[in-house]
C-alpha atoms as an extended CHARMM CRD file, in Angstrom:
* protein
*
       266  EXT
         1         1  MET       CA            111.6700000000      114.6050000000      124.7160000000  PROA      1               0.0000000000
         2         2  ALA       CA            111.9400000000      114.9320000000      120.7620000000  PROA      2               0.0000000000
         3         3  ASP       CA            113.3340000000      118.0990000000      119.0510000000  PROA      3               0.0000000000
         4         4  PRO       CA            110.2590000000      120.3860000000      118.6110000000  PROA      4               0.0000000000
         5         5  PHE       CA            111.6940000000      121.3290000000      114.7440000000  PROA      5               0.0000000000
         6         6  GLU       CA            111.8580000000      117.7820000000      113.8040000000  PROA      6               0.0000000000
         7         7  VAL       CA            108.1690000000      117.0050000000      114.9340000000  PROA      7               0.0000000000
         8         8  ARG       CA            107.0200000000      119.6520000000      113.0910000000  PROA      8               0.0000000000
         9         9  MET       CA            108.7970000000      118.8540000000      110.0100000000  PROA      9               0.0000000000
        10        10  ARG       CA            107.8820000000      115.2380000000      110.1070000000  PROA      10              0.0000000000
        11        11  PHE       CA            104.2550000000      116.0880000000      110.6250000000  PROA      11              0.0000000000
        12        12  THR       CA            104.2730000000      118.5790000000      107.7660000000  PROA      12              0.0000000000
        13        13  SER       CA            105.7300000000      115.6420000000      106.1110000000  PROA      13              0.0000000000
        14        14  GLN       CA            102.9940000000      113.5320000000      106.7640000000  PROA      14              0.0000000000
        15        15  LEU       CA            100.0780000000      116.1430000000      105.8740000000  PROA      15              0.0000000000
        16        16  GLN       CA            101.4350000000      116.4470000000      102.5950000000  PROA      16              0.0000000000
        17        17  HSD       CA            101.3790000000      112.8690000000      102.0020000000  PROA      17              0.0000000000
        18        18  LEU       CA             97.4690000000      112.2400000000      102.8890000000  PROA      18              0.0000000000
        19        19  SER       CA             95.9370000000      110.4980000000      100.7180000000  PROA      19              0.0000000000
        20        20  ALA       CA             92.6240000000      108.5620000000      100.6620000000  PROA      20              0.0000000000
        21        21  SER       CA             93.8420000000      105.5830000000      102.2260000000  PROA      21              0.0000000000
        22        22  SER       CA             92.6040000000      105.6650000000      105.9110000000  PROA      22              0.0000000000
        23        23  SER       CA             96.3040000000      104.4830000000      107.0510000000  PROA      23              0.0000000000
        24        24  SER       CA             98.0890000000      107.5940000000      106.1220000000  PROA      24              0.0000000000
        25        25  ALA       CA             95.4160000000      109.6460000000      108.2270000000  PROA      25              0.0000000000
        26        26  THR       CA             95.3080000000      107.0390000000      111.1950000000  PROA      26              0.0000000000
        27        27  LYS       CA             99.2410000000      107.2560000000      110.9310000000  PROA      27              0.0000000000
        28        28  ALA       CA             99.2290000000      110.9900000000      110.8640000000  PROA      28              0.0000000000
        29        29  ALA       CA             96.9460000000      111.1270000000      113.8540000000  PROA      29              0.0000000000
        30        30  ASN       CA             98.6420000000      108.6170000000      116.1040000000  PROA      30              0.0000000000
        31        31  TYR       CA            102.1030000000      110.8560000000      115.3450000000  PROA      31              0.0000000000
        32        32  ALA       CA            100.1420000000      114.0450000000      116.4410000000  PROA      32              0.0000000000
        33        33  LEU       CA             98.7270000000      112.2550000000      119.5460000000  PROA      33              0.0000000000
        34        34  ARG       CA            102.3590000000      111.1660000000      120.2600000000  PROA      34              0.0000000000
        35        35  HSD       CA            103.7870000000      114.2380000000      120.5010000000  PROA      35              0.0000000000
        36        36  SER       CA            100.5200000000      116.1120000000      122.2190000000  PROA      36              0.0000000000
        37        37  GLU       CA            103.1390000000      118.1960000000      124.0900000000  PROA      37              0.0000000000
        38        38  TYR       CA            103.3410000000      120.3060000000      120.9340000000  PROA      38              0.0000000000
        39        39  ALA       CA             99.7330000000      120.3230000000      120.1410000000  PROA      39              0.0000000000
        40        40  ASP       CA             99.8420000000      124.0170000000      119.4200000000  PROA      40              0.0000000000
        41        41  ASP       CA            102.7400000000      123.5820000000      116.9340000000  PROA      41              0.0000000000
        42        42  LEU       CA            101.1600000000      120.7700000000      115.1590000000  PROA      42              0.0000000000
        43        43  HSD       CA             97.8340000000      122.8180000000      114.8240000000  PROA      43              0.0000000000
        44        44  SER       CA             99.5150000000      125.6540000000      113.1490000000  PROA      44              0.0000000000
        45        45  CYS       CA            101.0940000000      123.0030000000      110.8660000000  PROA      45              0.0000000000
        46        46  ILE       CA             97.7330000000      121.7090000000      109.9350000000  PROA      46              0.0000000000
        47        47  LEU       CA             96.9580000000      125.6730000000      108.7510000000  PROA      47              0.0000000000
        48        48  GLU       CA            100.0990000000      126.4250000000      107.3270000000  PROA      48              0.0000000000
        49        49  GLN       CA             99.4110000000      123.5030000000      104.5910000000  PROA      49              0.0000000000
        50        50  LEU       CA             95.8910000000      124.5000000000      104.3230000000  PROA      50              0.0000000000
        51        51  GLU       CA             96.9050000000      128.0500000000      102.9950000000  PROA      51              0.0000000000
        52        52  ARG       CA             99.9100000000      126.8080000000      100.9840000000  PROA      52              0.0000000000
        53        53  ASN       CA             98.5230000000      123.4810000000       98.9230000000  PROA      53              0.0000000000
        54        54  ASN       CA             96.2300000000      122.6790000000       96.3200000000  PROA      54              0.0000000000
        55        55  MET       CA             92.6800000000      121.8720000000       97.0960000000  PROA      55              0.0000000000
        56        56  ASN       CA             93.1340000000      118.1110000000       96.6200000000  PROA      56              0.0000000000
        57        57  LEU       CA             95.5170000000      118.4010000000       99.7570000000  PROA      57              0.0000000000
        58        58  ARG       CA             93.1250000000      120.7940000000      101.5560000000  PROA      58              0.0000000000
        59        59  ALA       CA             90.7470000000      118.0780000000      100.8510000000  PROA      59              0.0000000000
        60        60  ASN       CA             92.5840000000      115.2400000000      102.2510000000  PROA      60              0.0000000000
        61        61  ILE       CA             93.4550000000      117.2030000000      105.1500000000  PROA      61              0.0000000000
        62        62  MET       CA             89.8760000000      118.0540000000      105.8920000000  PROA      62              0.0000000000
        63        63  TYR       CA             89.0710000000      114.0690000000      105.9850000000  PROA      63              0.0000000000
        64        64  PHE       CA             91.8620000000      113.7170000000      108.0250000000  PROA      64              0.0000000000
        65        65  LEU       CA             90.7560000000      115.9710000000      110.9640000000  PROA      65              0.0000000000
        66        66  PRO       CA             87.7650000000      113.2420000000      112.1740000000  PROA      66              0.0000000000
        67        67  ALA       CA             90.8540000000      110.6570000000      112.5020000000  PROA      67              0.0000000000
        68        68  LEU       CA             92.7020000000      113.5160000000      114.8930000000  PROA      68              0.0000000000
        69        69  CYS       CA             89.8120000000      113.9110000000      116.9860000000  PROA      69              0.0000000000
        70        70  ASP       CA             88.9950000000      110.3430000000      116.9420000000  PROA      70              0.0000000000
        71        71  ALA       CA             92.4960000000      109.2970000000      118.1070000000  PROA      71              0.0000000000
        72        72  ALA       CA             92.4150000000      112.3850000000      120.5720000000  PROA      72              0.0000000000
        73        73  LYS       CA             89.2560000000      110.8790000000      122.3120000000  PROA      73              0.0000000000
        74        74  THR       CA             90.7100000000      107.3560000000      122.3270000000  PROA      74              0.0000000000
        75        75  GLY       CA             93.7610000000      108.5200000000      124.0100000000  PROA      75              0.0000000000
        76        76  LEU       CA             92.0500000000      110.5980000000      126.4170000000  PROA      76              0.0000000000
        77        77  ALA       CA             89.7530000000      107.2520000000      127.1550000000  PROA      77              0.0000000000
        78        78  ASN       CA             92.4650000000      105.0960000000      127.8450000000  PROA      78              0.0000000000
        79        79  GLY       CA             94.1370000000      107.4690000000      130.0510000000  PROA      79              0.0000000000
        80        80  GLY       CA             97.5140000000      106.4170000000      129.2150000000  PROA      80              0.0000000000
        81        81  LEU       CA             98.2840000000      109.7170000000      127.2940000000  PROA      81              0.0000000000
        82        82  ALA       CA             99.2430000000      113.1070000000      128.1750000000  PROA      82              0.0000000000
        83        83  SER       CA             95.8820000000      115.2820000000      128.9700000000  PROA      83              0.0000000000
        84        84  GLU       CA             97.2330000000      117.6260000000      126.1140000000  PROA      84              0.0000000000
        85        85  ALA       CA             95.7020000000      114.7850000000      123.4540000000  PROA      85              0.0000000000
        86        86  GLY       CA             92.2910000000      116.8760000000      123.9780000000  PROA      86              0.0000000000
        87        87  VAL       CA             93.4690000000      119.9840000000      123.0150000000  PROA      87              0.0000000000
        88        88  TYR       CA             93.4840000000      118.7900000000      119.4870000000  PROA      88              0.0000000000
        89        89  VAL       CA             89.1600000000      118.7220000000      119.7240000000  PROA      89              0.0000000000
        90        90  ARG       CA             88.9690000000      121.9190000000      121.0770000000  PROA      90              0.0000000000
        91        91  MET       CA             91.1520000000      123.3890000000      118.4260000000  PROA      91              0.0000000000
        92        92  VAL       CA             89.5750000000      121.8530000000      115.5620000000  PROA      92              0.0000000000
        93        93  GLU       CA             86.1530000000      123.2060000000      117.3180000000  PROA      93              0.0000000000
        94        94  ARG       CA             87.5270000000      126.5880000000      117.7040000000  PROA      94              0.0000000000
        95        95  ASP       CA             89.3200000000      127.1690000000      114.3710000000  PROA      95              0.0000000000
        96        96  ILE       CA             86.3960000000      125.3500000000      112.3820000000  PROA      96              0.0000000000
        97        97  LEU       CA             85.3060000000      128.2020000000      110.8180000000  PROA      97              0.0000000000
        98        98  ARG       CA             88.8240000000      129.5270000000      109.4140000000  PROA      98              0.0000000000
        99        99  ILE       CA             89.3840000000      125.8430000000      108.5940000000  PROA      99              0.0000000000
       100       100  ILE       CA             86.3600000000      125.7170000000      106.1310000000  PROA      100             0.0000000000
       101       101  ASP       CA             87.2330000000      128.8920000000      104.5630000000  PROA      101             0.0000000000
       102       102  LEU       CA             90.2530000000      127.6160000000      103.4640000000  PROA      102             0.0000000000
       103       103  VAL       CA             89.3250000000      124.2440000000      102.5430000000  PROA      103             0.0000000000
       104       104  ALA       CA             86.4130000000      125.8310000000      100.3360000000  PROA      104             0.0000000000
       105       105  PRO       CA             86.8300000000      129.5280000000       99.5590000000  PROA      105             0.0000000000
       106       106  ASP       CA             83.7430000000      132.1140000000       99.3940000000  PROA      106             0.0000000000
       107       107  ASP       CA             85.3270000000      133.0630000000       95.8120000000  PROA      107             0.0000000000
       108       108  GLY       CA             84.3520000000      129.5520000000       94.5270000000  PROA      108             0.0000000000
       109       109  SER       CA             87.8590000000      128.1670000000       94.0470000000  PROA      109             0.0000000000
       110       110  GLY       CA             87.2490000000      125.5350000000       96.4750000000  PROA      110             0.0000000000
       111       111  ALA       CA             83.9600000000      124.3940000000       94.7990000000  PROA      111             0.0000000000
       112       112  ALA       CA             84.9760000000      120.9000000000       94.4360000000  PROA      112             0.0000000000
       113       113  ASN       CA             85.6480000000      120.4140000000       98.3570000000  PROA      113             0.0000000000
       114       114  VAL       CA             82.2690000000      122.0960000000       99.3680000000  PROA      114             0.0000000000
       115       115  LYS       CA             80.8020000000      118.2520000000       99.6160000000  PROA      115             0.0000000000
       116       116  VAL       CA             83.9740000000      117.2790000000      101.0520000000  PROA      116             0.0000000000
       117       117  VAL       CA             83.2990000000      119.8270000000      104.2810000000  PROA      117             0.0000000000
       118       118  ARG       CA             79.6870000000      118.9800000000      104.5380000000  PROA      118             0.0000000000
       119       119  LYS       CA             80.5290000000      115.1620000000      105.0890000000  PROA      119             0.0000000000
       120       120  VAL       CA             83.1440000000      116.2070000000      107.5960000000  PROA      120             0.0000000000
       121       121  LEU       CA             81.4010000000      118.5560000000      109.2240000000  PROA      121             0.0000000000
       122       122  GLN       CA             78.3520000000      115.5760000000      109.7440000000  PROA      122             0.0000000000
       123       123  ALA       CA             81.4210000000      113.2660000000      110.9930000000  PROA      123             0.0000000000
       124       124  LEU       CA             82.6210000000      115.7810000000      113.3040000000  PROA      124             0.0000000000
       125       125  MET       CA             79.0460000000      116.1480000000      114.9200000000  PROA      125             0.0000000000
       126       126  GLY       CA             78.1140000000      112.5910000000      114.9990000000  PROA      126             0.0000000000
       127       127  ARG       CA             81.4670000000      112.4680000000      117.0380000000  PROA      127             0.0000000000
       128       128  GLY       CA             80.7030000000      115.1660000000      119.3550000000  PROA      128             0.0000000000
       129       129  VAL       CA             83.4200000000      117.7860000000      118.3960000000  PROA      129             0.0000000000
       130       130  LEU       CA             80.6740000000      119.8620000000      116.9620000000  PROA      130             0.0000000000
       131       131  GLN       CA             77.2560000000      120.8280000000      117.9140000000  PROA      131             0.0000000000
       132       132  SER       CA             74.3450000000      120.1400000000      115.4590000000  PROA      132             0.0000000000
       133       133  GLN       CA             73.4790000000      123.9160000000      115.6570000000  PROA      133             0.0000000000
       134       134  THR       CA             77.1450000000      124.9030000000      114.7300000000  PROA      134             0.0000000000
       135       135  VAL       CA             76.9470000000      122.5570000000      111.8770000000  PROA      135             0.0000000000
       136       136  ARG       CA             73.6250000000      123.8710000000      110.5070000000  PROA      136             0.0000000000
       137       137  GLU       CA             74.9530000000      127.5720000000      110.9470000000  PROA      137             0.0000000000
       138       138  LEU       CA             78.1690000000      126.6860000000      109.0820000000  PROA      138             0.0000000000
       139       139  GLU       CA             76.1960000000      124.8850000000      106.4730000000  PROA      139             0.0000000000
       140       140  GLU       CA             73.8960000000      127.6400000000      106.0510000000  PROA      140             0.0000000000
       141       141  LEU       CA             77.2080000000      129.9210000000      105.5010000000  PROA      141             0.0000000000
       142       142  MET       CA             78.7610000000      127.4030000000      102.7100000000  PROA      142             0.0000000000
       143       143  GLN       CA             75.6270000000      128.3210000000      100.8150000000  PROA      143             0.0000000000
       144       144  GLY       CA             76.7480000000      129.2700000000       96.8960000000  PROA      144             0.0000000000
       145       145  ARG       CA             80.3480000000      128.1620000000       97.7420000000  PROA      145             0.0000000000
       146       146  ASP       CA             79.8540000000      124.9370000000       95.4270000000  PROA      146             0.0000000000
       147       147  ASN       CA             79.4170000000      127.5340000000       92.2830000000  PROA      147             0.0000000000
       148       148  LEU       CA             82.2520000000      127.9400000000       90.2610000000  PROA      148             0.0000000000
       149       149  PRO       CA             83.4350000000      131.4030000000       89.9520000000  PROA      149             0.0000000000
       150       150  GLY       CA             81.9670000000      133.5650000000       87.0160000000  PROA      150             0.0000000000
       151       151  ALA       CA             79.6020000000      130.2190000000       86.6950000000  PROA      151             0.0000000000
       152       152  SER       CA             76.5800000000      132.7390000000       86.6080000000  PROA      152             0.0000000000
       153       153  SER       CA             78.3100000000      135.2110000000       83.7980000000  PROA      153             0.0000000000
       154       154  PRO       CA             76.3070000000      133.3670000000       80.8110000000  PROA      154             0.0000000000
       155       155  VAL       CA             72.9020000000      133.7360000000       82.8790000000  PROA      155             0.0000000000
       156       156  HSD       CA             73.4510000000      137.0100000000       83.7340000000  PROA      156             0.0000000000
       157       157  GLU       CA             74.5490000000      138.1450000000       80.2400000000  PROA      157             0.0000000000
       158       158  SER       CA             71.7110000000      136.7820000000       79.1620000000  PROA      158             0.0000000000
       159       159  GLN       CA             69.3980000000      138.2800000000       81.2110000000  PROA      159             0.0000000000
       160       160  HSD       CA             70.5410000000      141.8780000000       80.1390000000  PROA      160             0.0000000000
       161       161  SER       CA             71.1350000000      141.2560000000       76.8560000000  PROA      161             0.0000000000
       162       162  THR       CA             67.6050000000      142.6100000000       75.8790000000  PROA      162             0.0000000000
       163       163  HSD       CA             66.6100000000      143.2460000000       72.3370000000  PROA      163             0.0000000000
       164       164  HSD       CA             67.0060000000      146.9890000000       71.1650000000  PROA      164             0.0000000000
       165       165  HSD       CA             64.3260000000      148.3330000000       68.4940000000  PROA      165             0.0000000000
       166       166  THR       CA             65.8740000000      149.9090000000       65.8910000000  PROA      166             0.0000000000
       167       167  PRO       CA             63.9300000000      152.9440000000       64.3940000000  PROA      167             0.0000000000
       168       168  GLN       CA             62.9450000000      150.5740000000       61.4650000000  PROA      168             0.0000000000
       169       169  GLY       CA             61.3290000000      148.1000000000       64.6890000000  PROA      169             0.0000000000
       170       170  GLN       CA             63.6170000000      145.3420000000       64.1200000000  PROA      170             0.0000000000
       171       171  ALA       CA             65.4830000000      143.4180000000       66.8160000000  PROA      171             0.0000000000
       172       172  ALA       CA             69.3590000000      144.0690000000       67.7010000000  PROA      172             0.0000000000
       173       173  VAL       CA             70.8430000000      141.6650000000       70.0170000000  PROA      173             0.0000000000
       174       174  ARG       CA             74.2730000000      142.8460000000       72.3990000000  PROA      174             0.0000000000
       175       175  GLY       CA             77.0110000000      141.3320000000       71.3500000000  PROA      175             0.0000000000
       176       176  THR       CA             78.6080000000      138.3520000000       73.2410000000  PROA      176             0.0000000000
       177       177  PRO       CA             81.2770000000      139.3470000000       76.0380000000  PROA      177             0.0000000000
       178       178  GLN       CA             85.0310000000      139.0140000000       74.6590000000  PROA      178             0.0000000000
       179       179  ASN       CA             85.8940000000      137.4140000000       77.9900000000  PROA      179             0.0000000000
       180       180  ALA       CA             83.2270000000      134.8290000000       77.4370000000  PROA      180             0.0000000000
       181       181  GLY       CA             84.3730000000      133.2430000000       73.9860000000  PROA      181             0.0000000000
       182       182  HSD       CA             86.9600000000      130.7270000000       75.0270000000  PROA      182             0.0000000000
       183       183  HSD       CA             85.7070000000      129.9760000000       78.8720000000  PROA      183             0.0000000000
       184       184  GLY       CA             82.2280000000      128.9070000000       79.3520000000  PROA      184             0.0000000000
       185       185  TYR       CA             82.9020000000      130.6700000000       83.3900000000  PROA      185             0.0000000000
       186       186  GLY       CA             84.4620000000      133.7150000000       81.9990000000  PROA      186             0.0000000000
       187       187  SER       CA             87.3540000000      135.0690000000       83.0360000000  PROA      187             0.0000000000
       188       188  GLY       CA             87.1010000000      134.2010000000       86.7090000000  PROA      188             0.0000000000
       189       189  ALA       CA             87.2260000000      130.4740000000       85.3950000000  PROA      189             0.0000000000
       190       190  ILE       CA             89.6060000000      128.0340000000       87.6210000000  PROA      190             0.0000000000
       191       191  ARG       CA             91.9760000000      126.0520000000       85.3630000000  PROA      191             0.0000000000
       192       192  LEU       CA             92.6730000000      122.8010000000       86.9380000000  PROA      192             0.0000000000
       193       193  ASP       CA             95.6950000000      120.5910000000       86.2810000000  PROA      193             0.0000000000
       194       194  LYS       CA             94.9890000000      117.1670000000       84.6560000000  PROA      194             0.0000000000
       195       195  ARG       CA             96.8410000000      115.3530000000       87.1710000000  PROA      195             0.0000000000
       196       196  GLN       CA             94.9200000000      117.0400000000       90.1660000000  PROA      196             0.0000000000
       197       197  ILE       CA             91.8520000000      116.4360000000       88.5880000000  PROA      197             0.0000000000
       198       198  GLU       CA             92.7720000000      112.7450000000       87.8040000000  PROA      198             0.0000000000
       199       199  GLN       CA             94.4460000000      112.1890000000       91.2080000000  PROA      199             0.0000000000
       200       200  ARG       CA             91.1790000000      113.5510000000       92.6680000000  PROA      200             0.0000000000
       201       201  ILE       CA             88.8900000000      111.2500000000       90.9920000000  PROA      201             0.0000000000
       202       202  GLU       CA             90.9870000000      108.4090000000       91.9830000000  PROA      202             0.0000000000
       203       203  GLU       CA             90.9800000000      109.5140000000       95.4810000000  PROA      203             0.0000000000
       204       204  ASP       CA             86.8840000000      110.1930000000       95.2870000000  PROA      204             0.0000000000
       205       205  ARG       CA             86.8070000000      106.4550000000       93.7670000000  PROA      205             0.0000000000
       206       206  GLU       CA             88.9160000000      104.8070000000       97.1770000000  PROA      206             0.0000000000
       207       207  ARG       CA             86.6460000000      106.7870000000       99.6090000000  PROA      207             0.0000000000
       208       208  HSD       CA             83.6130000000      105.5630000000       97.7940000000  PROA      208             0.0000000000
       209       209  LYS       CA             84.7430000000      102.1660000000       97.5820000000  PROA      209             0.0000000000
       210       210  ARG       CA             85.5930000000      102.0290000000      101.4370000000  PROA      210             0.0000000000
       211       211  ALA       CA             82.4890000000      103.9720000000      102.1610000000  PROA      211             0.0000000000
       212       212  ARG       CA             80.3220000000      100.7770000000      100.4890000000  PROA      212             0.0000000000
       213       213  GLU       CA             82.3850000000       98.2910000000      102.1530000000  PROA      213             0.0000000000
       214       214  GLY       CA             81.5190000000       99.4030000000      105.3530000000  PROA      214             0.0000000000
       215       215  ILE       CA             77.6460000000      100.3870000000      104.9530000000  PROA      215             0.0000000000
       216       216  TRP       CA             76.3790000000       97.4480000000      106.4480000000  PROA      216             0.0000000000
       217       217  ALA       CA             78.5780000000       97.2000000000      109.3780000000  PROA      217             0.0000000000
       218       218  ILE       CA             76.8160000000       97.5920000000      112.8980000000  PROA      218             0.0000000000
       219       219  PRO       CA             79.4140000000       99.0000000000      115.3110000000  PROA      219             0.0000000000
       220       220  GLN       CA             80.4870000000       97.1210000000      118.2500000000  PROA      220             0.0000000000
       221       221  GLN       CA             80.2550000000       98.3470000000      121.5050000000  PROA      221             0.0000000000
       222       222  ARG       CA             83.3650000000       99.0570000000      122.9740000000  PROA      222             0.0000000000
       223       223  GLY       CA             84.0360000000       96.2560000000      125.7740000000  PROA      223             0.0000000000
       224       224  GLY       CA             81.2160000000       94.1940000000      124.1780000000  PROA      224             0.0000000000
       225       225  SER       CA             81.6010000000       90.6300000000      123.9480000000  PROA      225             0.0000000000
       226       226  LEU       CA             80.8370000000       87.8670000000      121.4190000000  PROA      226             0.0000000000
       227       227  ALA       CA             77.3800000000       87.3460000000      123.3270000000  PROA      227             0.0000000000
       228       228  GLU       CA             76.2570000000       90.6990000000      122.4350000000  PROA      228             0.0000000000
       229       229  ASP       CA             77.0680000000       90.7560000000      118.7540000000  PROA      229             0.0000000000
       230       230  ALA       CA             74.4840000000       93.5380000000      117.1580000000  PROA      230             0.0000000000
       231       231  GLU       CA             75.1620000000       92.4440000000      113.6660000000  PROA      231             0.0000000000
       232       232  PHE       CA             73.9580000000       89.0040000000      114.7010000000  PROA      232             0.0000000000
       233       233  ASP       CA             71.1630000000       90.2340000000      116.2820000000  PROA      233             0.0000000000
       234       234  LYS       CA             69.7190000000       92.3630000000      113.4010000000  PROA      234             0.0000000000
       235       235  VAL       CA             70.0740000000       89.2370000000      111.1650000000  PROA      235             0.0000000000
       236       236  TRP       CA             68.2170000000       87.4220000000      113.7950000000  PROA      236             0.0000000000
       237       237  GLU       CA             65.2480000000       89.6780000000      114.4780000000  PROA      237             0.0000000000
       238       238  ASN       CA             64.9230000000       90.4100000000      110.7450000000  PROA      238             0.0000000000
       239       239  GLY       CA             65.2690000000       86.6060000000      109.9550000000  PROA      239             0.0000000000
       240       240  SER       CA             61.7240000000       84.8780000000      109.7770000000  PROA      240             0.0000000000
       241       241  ASP       CA             60.5950000000       81.7060000000      111.6090000000  PROA      241             0.0000000000
       242       242  VAL       CA             61.4540000000       78.2640000000      110.7080000000  PROA      242             0.0000000000
       243       243  ASP       CA             58.6730000000       76.7100000000      108.7420000000  PROA      243             0.0000000000
       244       244  SER       CA             58.5550000000       73.2940000000      107.3860000000  PROA      244             0.0000000000
       245       245  ASP       CA             59.4430000000       74.9110000000      103.8100000000  PROA      245             0.0000000000
       246       246  ASP       CA             62.9280000000       75.4230000000      105.6890000000  PROA      246             0.0000000000
       247       247  TYR       CA             62.8690000000       71.6600000000      106.1770000000  PROA      247             0.0000000000
       248       248  ARG       CA             62.0210000000       70.8570000000      102.9990000000  PROA      248             0.0000000000
       249       249  MET       CA             64.9150000000       72.7660000000      101.4070000000  PROA      249             0.0000000000
       250       250  ALA       CA             67.2990000000       71.5930000000      104.0410000000  PROA      250             0.0000000000
       251       251  GLU       CA             66.5550000000       67.7120000000      103.0390000000  PROA      251             0.0000000000
       252       252  GLU       CA             66.6730000000       68.4580000000       99.3020000000  PROA      252             0.0000000000
       253       253  GLU       CA             69.9650000000       70.2170000000       99.7750000000  PROA      253             0.0000000000
       254       254  ALA       CA             71.3720000000       67.0780000000      101.6990000000  PROA      254             0.0000000000
       255       255  GLU       CA             70.1140000000       64.7700000000       99.0390000000  PROA      255             0.0000000000
       256       256  GLU       CA             71.8300000000       66.8080000000       96.5920000000  PROA      256             0.0000000000
       257       257  ARG       CA             74.9840000000       66.6370000000       98.7800000000  PROA      257             0.0000000000
       258       258  ARG       CA             74.5940000000       62.7000000000       99.3010000000  PROA      258             0.0000000000
       259       259  LYS       CA             74.4170000000       61.9850000000       95.1920000000  PROA      259             0.0000000000
       260       260  HSD       CA             77.3190000000       64.2280000000       94.8710000000  PROA      260             0.0000000000
       261       261  LEU       CA             79.5290000000       62.4020000000       97.2720000000  PROA      261             0.0000000000
       262       262  GLU       CA             78.3320000000       59.0440000000       95.9000000000  PROA      262             0.0000000000
       263       263  TYR       CA             79.3650000000       60.1810000000       92.6420000000  PROA      263             0.0000000000
       264       264  ASP       CA             83.1670000000       61.0870000000       93.9500000000  PROA      264             0.0000000000
       265       265  ASP       CA             83.4350000000       57.6820000000       94.6900000000  PROA      265             0.0000000000
       266       266  TYR       CA             83.3330000000       56.2390000000       91.4190000000  PROA      266             0.0000000000
């Protein structure tokens, strides 16, 4: 049996190195599955890293959760791994509210992660980890969290900067608050490190690229044979019947190929 401290340290390191690459999430998920006897410990590692790290890594850990649940469900379905693997799914379901509060806090500091949370919630619902009613309630709870802290201050001030009439009937406007002079969002605005911003942009670009690559893919049924190709069936159904125009085009293409072959012989 592996040393519990070493397992914890290695898993923590893998969480800290998560990125937009799907291989990093798969690697960490498989590691957690191999050591499912320490599921409680490893789940606590996830919560600790969410508490201690920046918003970019919190987003990466959030994206990691569906991969972890997939690995746990696959392990249980194959029957070759310990039954403790399913505890990961149960713990994610149990602590999902706490996870959301860490990834996208209600103070607005994780406004950039709100979309990430919504995507992952939909993914977990599609995998049967969360019920649709639970997801709806969580999304209602997150309303307003994508607003930066203090972002409403200028509007708030403009609403209250009413014109006060002087005795001569002239209007005097309240002065602009000092804390809104340099930061458009007031004193509570978040200052993001430039390197973190660039890293987040690059990771989002990589995820969008992978999403575009797989957008047309149709999932193959588990255990299905080549004779049951869902993607081929869809193309076949959407294709039109062969008619005289198709035969004419085929003859024209064959004639062009014949001419090119004759030209190459010279």
